[in-house]
C-alpha positions in Angstrom: 118.6 143.4 45.2 121.5 141.3 45.5 124.0 144.7 46.4 122.2 145.4 49.3 122.1 141.7 50.5 125.8 141.4 49.7 126.6 144.7 51.8 124.7 143.8 54.7 126.0 140.1 55.0 129.6 142.1 55.0 128.9 144.1 57.8 127.4 140.9 59.5 130.9 139.2 59.3 132.6 142.6 60.1 130.6 142.8 63.6 130.9 138.9 64.4 134.7 139.4 63.7 135.1 142.3 66.4 133.1 140.3 68.8 134.3 136.8 68.6 136.6 136.9 71.5 133.9 138.0 73.7 130.8 135.8 72.6 131.9 133.2 70.4 128.1 132.0 70.0 127.2 135.0 68.1 127.5 133.8 64.3 125.1 130.9 65.5 122.9 133.4 66.3 122.6 136.2 63.6 124.4 134.9 60.9 121.7 132.3 59.3 122.7 131.2 55.8 120.2 131.5 53.0 118.9 128.3 51.2 121.4 128.9 48.8 123.0 126.0 49.9 120.3 123.2 48.8 120.8 124.8 45.1 124.2 124.1 44.9 125.2 127.7 45.6 127.9 127.9 48.3 128.9 131.5 47.4 127.1 133.3 50.0 127.8 130.8 53.3 129.9 132.3 55.8 133.6 131.0 56.7 132.5 129.8 59.8 134.7 126.7 61.3 132.7 125.3 64.1 128.8 124.3 63.1 127.1 123.3 66.6 123.8 121.2 66.9 122.4 124.6 68.2 123.4 126.4 64.5 122.5 123.7 62.6 118.7 123.7 64.1 118.6 127.4 63.9 119.1 127.6 60.6 117.2 124.7 59.6 113.8 126.2 61.6 114.5 129.5 59.2 114.5 127.7 56.0 111.5 127.1 53.4 110.1 123.3 52.3 112.3 121.2 55.4 110.4 118.6 56.8 110.8 115.3 58.5 114.2 116.7 60.5 115.6 113.5 62.4 118.4 113.7 64.7 120.9 110.9 65.1 121.0 109.3 68.6 124.9 110.9 69.1 123.1 114.6 68.2 125.6 114.4 65.7 124.1 114.2 62.9 120.5 115.4 61.1 118.7 113.8 58.5 115.9 116.1 56.4 114.2 116.6 53.4 114.0 119.6 51.7 111.0 119.9 49.2 111.7 120.2 44.8 109.2 122.2 43.0 110.3 119.5 39.8 109.5 116.5 42.0 106.7 114.9 44.2 109.2 113.6 47.0 112.2 115.9 47.5 115.8 115.8 48.3 117.3 114.0 51.7 119.9 115.7 53.2 122.5 114.7 56.1 123.7 117.7 58.0 126.9 116.2 60.3 127.5 119.1 62.9 131.1 120.7 62.4 131.0 120.6 59.0 129.5 123.9 57.0 127.1 122.4 54.6 124.7 119.5 54.3 125.7 116.6 51.9 122.6 115.2 49.4 121.9 111.7 49.5 121.2 110.6 45.7 119.6 107.6 44.1 116.3 108.1 46.6 112.9 108.1 44.5 109.7 107.7 46.4 107.9 109.6 49.2 109.6 109.2 52.7 107.7 109.1 55.4 110.7 109.3 58.3 113.8 108.3 59.4 115.0 105.5 61.7 118.7 105.6 63.1 120.8 103.1 64.0 122.1 103.4 67.8 125.1 103.8 67.1 124.4 106.6 64.5 125.7 105.1 61.5 123.0 104.2 59.5 119.4 106.3 59.1 116.6 104.3 57.1 114.7 106.3 54.6 110.8 104.4 55.0 108.9 104.8 52.3 105.5 103.7 51.1 101.9 104.1 50.7 100.6 101.1 52.6 101.6 98.7 55.7 104.4 97.3 53.1 107.5 99.5 53.6 110.5 99.7 51.5 113.5 101.1 53.1 116.5 102.9 51.8 119.6 102.1 54.3 121.8 105.1 54.3 125.3 104.9 55.3 125.8 108.1 57.5 129.2 109.1 57.1 129.7 108.4 53.3 126.7 109.2 52.9 125.4 106.9 49.9 122.9 104.4 49.8 124.4 100.7 51.3 120.7 98.7 50.4 116.8 98.4 49.9 114.7 96.0 52.4 111.4 95.6 52.3 109.4 95.5 55.6 105.7 95.3 56.9 105.1 97.9 60.0 108.7 99.7 60.7 112.2 98.5 61.0 114.2 97.8 64.7 117.7 98.2 65.2 119.7 96.1 68.0 121.0 98.2 70.4 124.7 97.3 68.4 123.3 98.9 65.4 124.7 96.1 63.7 121.2 94.3 63.1 117.4 95.3 62.1 114.4 93.2 63.2 111.9 93.4 60.5 108.2 91.7 59.7 109.0 90.8 55.9 106.3 89.4 53.8 106.2 85.7 52.6 104.2 84.4 49.9 102.0 81.5 50.9 99.7 78.8 48.9 96.5 79.4 49.1 96.5 82.7 49.6 95.6 85.0 52.9 92.5 87.3 52.0 93.8 90.5 53.3 96.1 93.2 52.0 99.4 91.4 51.6 100.4 88.7 49.2 101.5 86.6 52.2 102.2 86.5 55.5 104.8 87.9 57.7 107.9 86.4 59.4 110.1 87.9 61.8 113.6 88.0 60.2 116.8 89.3 61.3 119.1 91.6 59.0 122.2 92.2 59.0 123.3 95.3 58.2 127.5 94.7 57.4 126.7 91.3 55.5 123.5 91.8 54.4 122.3 88.5 55.5 118.6 87.9 56.2 117.4 85.3 58.7 114.2 83.8 59.8 113.9 83.7 63.6 109.9 83.1 63.4 108.5 81.5 60.5 104.0 82.8 60.5 101.6 80.5 58.5 98.2 80.8 57.4 96.6 81.7 60.8 99.4 83.6 62.8 102.1 86.1 61.8 105.0 88.9 63.7 106.1 92.1 64.1 109.0 93.6 65.7 108.2 95.9 68.3 111.7 96.9 70.6 114.9 95.3 70.8 116.3 96.5 74.2 119.3 97.8 75.6 120.0 94.0 77.3 119.7 92.4 73.6 116.4 91.0 73.8 114.0 91.6 70.9 110.0 92.0 71.4 108.2 91.5 69.1 104.4 90.7 68.4 102.4 87.5 68.0 99.3 88.0 65.6 96.7 85.8 65.1 94.7 86.3 62.3 91.2 86.3 64.1 92.5 89.4 65.7 93.8 88.3 69.1 97.9 90.1 69.7 100.3 89.4 72.9 104.3 89.9 72.9 106.6 87.7 73.0 110.3 87.9 73.3 113.2 86.8 71.6 116.9 85.6 73.3 120.0 86.9 71.0 121.1 83.3 70.3 125.0 83.9 68.9 127.5 86.4 67.9 128.1 90.0 69.8 124.7 90.4 71.0 124.7 86.8 72.9 128.4 87.6 74.3 126.6 90.8 75.7 123.5 89.5 77.4 125.9 86.9 79.0 128.0 89.9 80.3 124.5 91.4 81.7 123.2 88.6 83.8 122.8 89.7 87.6 121.7 86.2 88.6 119.6 83.0 87.4 117.2 81.4 89.8 115.7 77.7 89.4 112.5 76.3 90.0 112.1 73.4 92.4 111.0 71.3 89.4 114.0 72.3 87.2 112.1 73.3 84.7 111.9 76.8 84.7 114.9 79.6 85.2 114.6 83.4 86.4 117.3 85.6 84.6 117.9 88.8 86.0 119.5 91.1 83.4 121.0 94.3 83.5 118.8 97.3 81.5 120.8 100.7 82.2 120.0 101.4 86.0 118.1 98.8 86.7 117.5 95.5 85.7 114.9 92.9 82.9 113.8 89.6 84.8 112.7 86.8 82.5 111.2 84.1 82.7 112.9 81.0 80.7 111.4 77.3 79.5 110.9 74.9 77.0 107.8 76.4 75.8 109.0 80.0 75.5 111.5 83.2 76.5 109.5 86.1 78.3 109.9 89.6 80.3 108.6 89.3 83.7 109.0 92.6 84.7 111.4 95.9 84.4 112.7 97.4 87.3 114.4 100.9 86.5 116.7 100.6 89.7 118.6 97.9 90.5 118.1 97.9 94.5 117.8 94.5 96.3 117.2 91.7 94.1 113.8 90.3 94.8 112.5 87.6 96.7 110.8 84.8 94.4 107.8 82.2 95.7 107.3 79.7 93.2 103.3 78.4 93.4 102.8 74.4 93.7 102.9 72.6 90.2 104.9 75.7 89.6 101.9 77.3 88.0 102.9 80.8 88.6 105.7 83.0 90.2 105.5 86.0 92.5 108.3 88.5 92.8 108.3 90.7 95.8 110.4 93.6 96.2 110.7 96.6 98.9 113.0 98.1 100.9 110.8 99.1 104.0 108.1 96.6 106.1 105.7 96.7 103.1 106.7 94.6 100.1 104.9 94.8 96.5 105.0 91.5 94.8 104.5 90.9 91.0 102.6 87.9 89.9 103.6 85.8 87.0 101.7 83.6 85.4 104.4 80.3 84.4 102.0 78.0 82.4 100.8 81.0 80.0 103.9 83.4 79.9 102.2 86.7 80.9 101.7 89.4 83.8 99.0 88.7 85.8 98.7 91.9 88.5 100.9 93.3 91.3 100.1 93.2 95.2 101.5 95.1 97.9 102.2 93.1 101.7 103.5 93.2 105.0 103.9 89.4 105.2 103.3 86.2 103.0 103.0 85.1 100.6 101.7 81.7 101.5 100.4 79.4 98.3 97.7 77.0 98.6 98.4 73.5 98.0 96.9 73.8 94.3 98.6 76.2 93.8 95.9 78.8 92.8 95.5 81.2 95.4 97.8 82.5 97.8 97.0 84.0 101.1 98.9 87.6 102.5 98.4 90.4 105.3 98.2 93.7 104.2 98.5 97.4 105.5 95.0 98.2 107.1 93.5 100.9 109.2 95.7 103.7 110.9 95.4 103.1 114.6 96.7 106.2 117.2 99.6 104.0 119.4 101.9 102.3 117.7 101.6 98.3 117.5 104.0 95.8 118.9 106.1 96.0 115.5 106.2 100.0 115.6 103.8 100.1 113.3 100.9 103.1 113.2 98.6 100.9 111.5 96.4 97.3 111.6 97.0 94.4 108.9 93.8 92.5 108.0 93.9 89.1 106.4 94.0 88.5 102.2 93.4 86.0 99.9 94.7 86.8 95.7 92.5 84.0 93.5 94.4 83.6 90.4 91.4 81.3 89.0 89.9 84.6 88.5 93.0 86.0 87.1 94.2 88.7 90.3 90.9 88.7 92.4 91.7 90.2 95.6 89.4 89.6 98.8 90.1 91.2 102.4 88.4 88.2 105.0 89.8 89.3 108.5 90.0 93.3 109.2 92.4 94.5 111.8 90.8 96.9 114.4 92.6 99.4 117.1 92.9 96.4 119.4 94.2 93.4 117.0 95.8 92.7 113.5 96.0 89.7 111.7 98.7 87.2 110.9 98.9 84.3 108.4 101.3 81.4 109.6 100.4 78.6 106.9 98.4 77.1 104.5 97.3 73.4 104.6 95.3 70.9 102.7 92.1 72.6 104.2 92.2 76.5 104.4 94.5 79.1 105.7 95.8 78.8 109.3 95.8 82.6 110.8 96.3 84.2 114.4 94.7 87.3 115.5 96.8 89.2 118.0 97.2 91.7 120.2 98.1 95.2 118.8 99.6 96.2 122.5 101.7 92.6 122.8 101.7 90.9 119.4 100.5 87.9 121.3 98.0 85.6 119.9 94.6 86.1 120.7 93.0 83.4 118.6 93.8 81.1 116.4 92.0 79.1 113.8 91.7 78.3 110.5 89.7 80.0 107.0 88.3 77.6 104.6 88.2 79.0 101.1 85.4 77.7 99.9 81.9 78.3 99.0 79.6 76.1 101.0 76.1 75.3 100.7 74.9 74.5 104.3 71.7 73.9 106.0 71.4 75.6 109.2 68.9 74.9 112.2 68.0 78.3 114.2 67.3 76.0 117.4 69.8 73.7 117.3 72.4 75.8 115.8 73.6 72.6 114.1 75.1 73.7 110.8 75.5 71.0 108.3 77.6 71.4 104.7 75.8 69.9 102.1 77.9 70.9 99.4 81.5 72.6 98.8 82.7 74.4 95.9 86.3 75.4 96.3 87.5 79.3 95.7 85.2 81.9 94.6 84.7 81.0 90.9 81.1 79.3 91.8 78.0 81.7 92.5 74.9 82.3 92.5 73.2 79.0 93.3 69.4 78.0 92.8 68.0 74.6 93.6 65.2 73.1 91.5 61.7 72.6 92.7 63.2 69.0 93.3 66.6 69.7 94.7 68.2 67.3 92.8 69.8 70.3 90.9 71.7 73.2 90.9 71.9 75.9 88.8 74.9 78.5 89.7 77.4 80.9 87.4 81.3 80.0 87.0 83.1 83.4 86.9 85.7 83.3 84.1 88.6 85.5 84.2 88.6 89.0 83.5 89.9 92.2 82.6 89.0 95.8 82.9 84.8 96.6 83.4 84.0 93.1 81.8 82.8 90.1 83.9 82.2 87.1 81.9 80.4 84.3 83.3 79.3 80.8 82.2 76.0 78.9 83.2 76.3 75.3 84.8 74.3 73.3 86.9 75.1 70.5 89.3 73.9 67.0 90.1 73.0 66.9 93.4 73.0 63.0 93.8 76.3 62.2 91.7 78.6 65.8 92.4 78.9 66.4 88.5 79.1 69.9 87.1 78.2 70.5 83.3 78.6 73.8 81.8 77.1 75.6 78.9 79.2 76.4 75.8 78.2 80.2 76.6 79.7 83.4 77.9 78.3 86.0 78.7 78.6 89.5 81.1 77.7 88.4 84.5 76.6 91.0 86.6 73.4 91.9 88.2 70.1 90.4 87.2 71.6 88.5 84.4 73.0 86.3 87.0 69.5 85.1 87.8 68.7 81.9 87.0 64.7 80.3 86.7 63.7 76.8 87.1 60.5 75.6 86.2 58.4 73.7 88.6 57.1 70.7 87.2 60.2 69.7 85.2 63.9 69.5 84.8 64.3 73.5 83.0 65.6 76.3 83.5 65.8 79.6 81.6 69.7 81.1 82.1 70.8 84.7 81.5 67.4 85.5 81.2 66.8 84.3 77.5 68.3 81.1 77.3 66.3 77.9 78.2 67.8 74.5 78.8 66.6 71.0 78.8 68.2 69.0 82.0 67.4 65.6 80.5 68.0 66.1 76.8 71.0 69.5 77.2 69.2 70.7 74.5 69.4 74.9 74.6 66.4 77.0 73.1 67.1 80.8 72.6 64.4 82.9 73.5 63.6 85.1 70.4 61.0 87.9 69.9 61.0 90.6 66.8 64.8 91.0 65.8 65.1 94.4 66.8 64.5 93.6 70.5 66.3 93.0 73.5 65.1 90.3 76.1 65.5 91.9 79.9 63.8 89.0 81.3 61.8 85.4 81.6 60.5 83.4 83.9 58.0 80.4 83.7 54.5 80.4 85.3 53.8 78.5 88.3 52.2 75.9 86.3 54.8 75.5 83.4 52.5 76.0 80.6 53.6 79.5 79.5 56.8 81.8 79.7 56.4 85.7 80.1 59.1 87.2 78.1 60.0 91.2 78.2 61.8 92.8 75.7 62.6 96.2 74.5 63.5 97.6 71.3 67.6 97.9 71.7 69.4 101.5 71.4 66.3 103.7 72.2 67.1 104.2 75.9 69.6 106.0 77.5 69.7 107.9 80.9 68.4 111.1 79.4 66.1 109.4 77.3 64.5 106.6 78.5 62.8 105.9 75.2 60.0 103.3 74.4 58.6 101.4 76.9 58.6 97.8 77.8 56.8 95.2 75.2 55.2 92.1 77.4 55.6 88.3 75.3 53.4 85.4 76.7 55.1 82.4 75.1 54.3 78.5 75.3 56.5 77.2 77.5 59.3 76.1 75.0 59.9 79.5 74.6 59.3 78.7 70.7 56.0 80.6 69.9 54.9 83.5 70.6 50.9 83.1 72.2 50.2 87.0 73.5 52.2 90.5 72.7 51.1 93.9 75.0 52.9 97.0 74.8 53.4 98.4 78.0 53.2 101.8 79.9 56.7 101.2 81.8 59.8 102.0 81.3 63.1 99.9 81.4 65.6 100.4 84.0 68.5 102.3 83.0 71.6 101.9 85.7 73.5 104.6 85.1 76.5 103.4 87.1 77.0 100.4 84.5 75.5 102.9 82.4 73.2 100.2 80.6 69.6 98.6 81.2 69.1 96.1 84.0 66.9 93.0 83.4 63.2 94.0 84.6 62.9 92.4 88.2 59.5 90.5 87.9 57.7 87.5 89.4 54.5 85.7 88.9 51.7 85.9 91.7 49.3 83.4 89.6 49.5 81.8 86.6 47.2 84.9 85.0 49.4 88.2 87.2 52.7 89.2 86.9 53.8 91.7 89.6 56.9 93.6 88.8 59.0 96.9 89.8 58.3 99.8 88.2 60.8 103.0 89.4 59.3 105.9 87.6 61.9 107.9 88.9 65.5 106.1 87.7 67.5 109.1 88.9 66.4 108.9 92.3 65.6 105.2 93.4 61.8 105.3 93.0 60.2 102.5 92.9 56.5 101.1 92.7 54.9 98.0 92.4 52.4 97.4 89.4 50.8 94.1 88.4 49.8 92.7 85.0 46.9 91.3 83.9 48.1 88.7 81.2 44.9 87.8 79.8 43.9 91.6 79.1 47.4 93.0 79.0 46.0 95.5 82.0 48.4 97.3 84.0 47.6 98.4 87.9 49.5 100.1 90.4 49.7 97.7 93.6 51.5 99.4 96.3 53.6 102.9 95.7 57.6 103.2 97.0 58.2 100.0 97.0 60.5 97.0 95.0 61.8 93.4 95.7 58.3 91.4 95.5 58.3 87.9 97.3 55.2 85.9 96.9 54.4 83.3 99.5 53.5 79.7 97.9 49.9 80.0 98.9 49.7 83.1 96.7 48.1 85.0 99.8 50.9 87.4 100.7 53.5 89.7 99.2 56.4 90.7 101.0 57.9 94.1 99.5 60.9 96.5 100.9 60.1 99.8 101.7 61.3 102.9 100.1 61.9 104.9 103.0 62.5 108.7 102.5 62.1 107.9 98.6 65.1 106.2 97.9 66.6 102.6 97.6 69.7 103.8 99.3 67.8 104.7 103.1 67.0 102.2 105.6 64.4 99.6 104.8 61.3 98.4 106.7 59.3 95.2 105.5 55.9 95.6 104.4 53.2 92.7 104.2 50.3 92.9 101.8 47.7 90.9 100.2 47.0 90.3 96.3 45.0 93.7 96.2 47.9 95.7 97.8 46.4 96.6 100.9 48.4 96.2 103.9 49.1 92.9 106.2 51.3 93.7 108.6 54.9 95.6 109.2 58.3 95.0 110.0 60.3 98.2 111.1 63.8 97.5 110.8 64.1 99.6 114.2 62.3 96.9 116.1 65.0 94.2 115.3 67.5 97.0 115.5 68.6 95.7 112.0 68.6 97.7 108.8 66.8 95.6 105.4 69.1 97.6 103.1 69.9 95.0 100.3 67.9 92.3 102.2 67.3 88.8 100.8 63.8 87.3 102.0 61.9 83.9 101.3 58.9 82.4 102.6 58.9 78.8 103.9 56.8 76.6 102.2 53.6 76.5 104.6 54.0 80.6 103.9 53.5 80.8 107.5 57.1 81.9 108.0 59.1 85.2 106.7 62.7 84.8 106.6 64.4 87.9 106.0 68.4 88.7 106.3 69.3 91.7 107.8 72.6 93.7 108.7 74.0 95.6 111.8 76.9 97.7 112.2 80.2 96.5 114.4 83.1 97.5 113.8 82.8 99.3 110.5 81.3 96.3 108.9 77.9 95.5 108.7 77.6 92.0 110.0 74.7 89.6 109.0 71.2 88.7 110.6 68.3 86.6 110.3 65.0 87.5 111.2 62.1 84.7 111.1 59.2 86.2 111.4 55.6 84.3 112.2 52.6 85.3 110.3 50.4 83.6 113.1 52.3 85.0 115.9 52.5 88.4 114.7 56.3 88.5 116.1 60.0 87.6 114.7 63.0 86.1 116.3 66.7 87.1 115.3 69.6 85.2 115.2 73.2 86.2 114.2 74.7 84.3 111.4 77.7 82.1 112.1 81.3 83.6 111.0 79.8 87.0 111.4 83.7 88.4 112.0 84.4 87.4 108.5 84.7 90.5 106.3 83.5 89.1 103.2 81.3 86.0 103.1 78.4 86.5 101.1 75.5 84.4 102.6 72.5 83.6 100.4 69.6 82.2 101.5 68.6 79.1 99.5 65.2 77.5 101.0 63.6 77.4 104.2 61.7 74.2 105.9 58.4 74.0 106.4 58.7 75.6 110.3 60.8 78.5 108.8 63.5 77.1 111.4 65.9 75.2 109.2 67.5 77.7 106.7 69.8 76.4 103.7 72.1 78.7 102.3 75.3 79.2 100.3 77.9 81.1 102.0 81.6 82.3 101.0 84.1 81.3 103.7 83.9 79.6 106.9 86.0 79.8 110.3 87.3 77.0 112.5 88.5 78.1 115.6 91.3 76.1 117.3 90.9 75.2 121.1 92.9 77.4 123.3 
């Protein structure tokens, strides 16, 4: 057999020698040596002077038991493992391009999981270990020897010049930390030449560090980890030696903030540059730019809370927002003009591209521009407040102490058609429909406060404080406002503030309020009581009775309900006024409402008709949005369908009538009419939307205190925006009056009714934003 192989090999070599001048790479394709080189037998290797990377790759691909083939950055060396049947681990080989045989590296024990090459291709680390604590054998790729051993957690990270290693290194602590390692993890730098180790970030019982990436400019990126699970990235600039010199040589530009406390440094990184922020607290990467282009325009906020880096070769720029206080990025925004900062530095205004227009405007653009506000209290929440049309566009002129000064300009000439000011605040307003007078009762800056609800005596206002969010999370915190003192008190609890979970329910005769559908707060004592039912049930709604003597609580068995399988019906608990004792429990035949958009259950929308009867929505065809109004007798638990295809019940104070929204076309998303029924479900009167030239979709209704007037919010579409109107329907006269709400040109104003006077002509409402128009 050996004779046959030898003859075939000689024939192959003869063929190569005859055709070498025509195809020099043929030996690499047709002559793959055997595995003899790894066993020490070199007699079968052909005498080929040039062993290219292509040849070596092809050769290794043909061999058995080869693993972890890892090429050096310069593609001139490859490290790999050859399995050894006599040992579990196998042997390490390094093959240099141009050499006809690999070189074995001895003195390595243990199962190798991978190789980490230095950027200069002079060294490779053989990574060994069975846990997060690793052993690294440093291999000299020129002498094919082991030069040192190091221990680390995770993985080692090489410096750009290949002279340093960044390591997460364990250091013992007393008392010890209860986790896998014997101590905490410091961030250290190890010099490959001097074998010197220095700690650059010292850890403790609460925090530890691990290297992530060493940038080309010499900046080390690492993870700052807390024992509670929180983690974020930090950066370490080179402070001495060749790395520091190289870093300084790559600096493109430095910018100093107005206070002199913050500095932005632009450093070349390949074909682009990195932007870093440096102050007395930290050194942090702001933004990586993959191309050099023009340097960014900087906009420092008042009090230097934030920084915007604006770049863009065209009319439209891109601004990257950086949180200076916390040393982290917030987001980016495209803009035409701006940004202009608010005096408190929490918001900025800008214009951005709006809808396309058929003809070029005065600036030669085929699109209009809209006025927007970027809210940094809510972490990058952007809102369009004024929207341009085919006839005009908006520009931001200034942001003074009161609000944003803007101009509405003609697309044809560019001249100002209107100048005014937008007040970025949520106001509570008293509006008299007869006189048109408006009085601002309370003002809350920005958008962070929402869902206002007066107590019965109007001494308190409950609301939700929205917190900074990320992704699909909408965290919120309940709070109350003292109308007399102006004091805001926040509850130490955070929940998913979306949908019906925002609603609060005041008691009628005592200063107590239910928040988040399941927490009862006594304002006088500031005592919070969590309403509890069975351990495996989740509360979906809680409201006090009109006489304050009891609380109705709806719950369901957690985890039983999905969009396809609605699971078990709701349970109804009647509890005492403190929410601590269960008086009665009923098992209803009503299923909870699963919302497909949020993939979760929504709170039960119900109200008290009187002290012995509940009214609630029953979404019997949930996937089509079909709902009936049912009532429950809390003395017997009996459920009766009161009205089909209606929802949003609003009970008059005298309990004699109920306003409901009819589901036209058997869908909650079509145009709506209002039906007023009695306590037995019989129709009293109808308010058709076409009669008022309005749509009552997503309407809000509220009765006057004497139950004779019903106030309804409606919508009319103008310039692709639903403008808000109000209908005051007089039950005694049998007709309604329509009034247009002010600031209707605002694209986003969120008007919500809070209270109505006895005659229905004075409405207290909350409104997001308001306009002051300047005289021409």
